[in-house]
Phi, psi and omega in degrees: 000266189279119177275165182237157177252127185241123182246131170285152185247013180085359174239125187302129179093335185274126186221149170250128186251130178247115180281159169284122183252132176252113189235152171210192181296343180276341184142224183208164172225140173209151180267118183271335179210131172212116185309313186299316177299312179296320178293318174304322182274012178087010180249092186252078181233140173259126183262130182241000183209132171246141182232154177220140179225158176229136184216153180265168175315127174087002174285128177244117180252129173121183013264118188248154175203163184256146189265297184271336183234072180299141179240137164278142182227145174241108186248153181199156179253130176254353173204127181094204187209138177224156164262115190255136185232141170234135176247129183280116185243017184273115181301136180088351180289140176295343179249026181305131176082358174274155180234162169219142179239149180214139170283123175243139180207163175298324183287312183279344174058017177291153173235158184239120176261124181243112181292169173300140179096017180239150165275153185220144174195168180207153176245132176277123183253348178257172181304316173217159177214138174252128188236130179237145176208142177265144179234146183274356175216160181285162177287133177244103178310136175087357182263007185273140171238175177195163172235145183298145185302324189252027180304126182292332180286335177272313173072036177301133179264080185286137182275070186271111180295152180302132179090357181278129174263117182288141175244133179230151167289162174304316184301309183290349173279343188253358185297157177270185185275167175294321175301315178302317182300314183297334179301000000 
């Protein structure tokens, strides 16, 4: 049924997906995931777990990654708007240490495919945002790593509006730098 439009982001494997949306006066319908369509577009992952989070304006989650059990993720926003970021942590990658950010919203209905080996985070730009993501591996307690959100060596350009007070978890305030990660 619904085909997808897939855009490369300049970092190998990282992709933005736009679904075909069928709308009329009643509302809309879209297919958010179809294994065959994704495989045809070069995304051949089996997803085993779905997660959903809700966050308020100014919450910045990340930059997170899994250490022993890396996960590919397919992320989207079903309510609100976020700035979503992926950082390439794949050793030997020509884009190692580079990042790409994308606005994901309920309105634009874009999805972001993040391959294994990336750190991931997002900043909530709307009053509230509900964020969903598919994962290619199960959650393993104690396997999470992270990088500090404002690491100058990565240089993520977070679109923080004037007057926004950033909100972090205690864990996200304590992540190390990219230089420490590379050692």
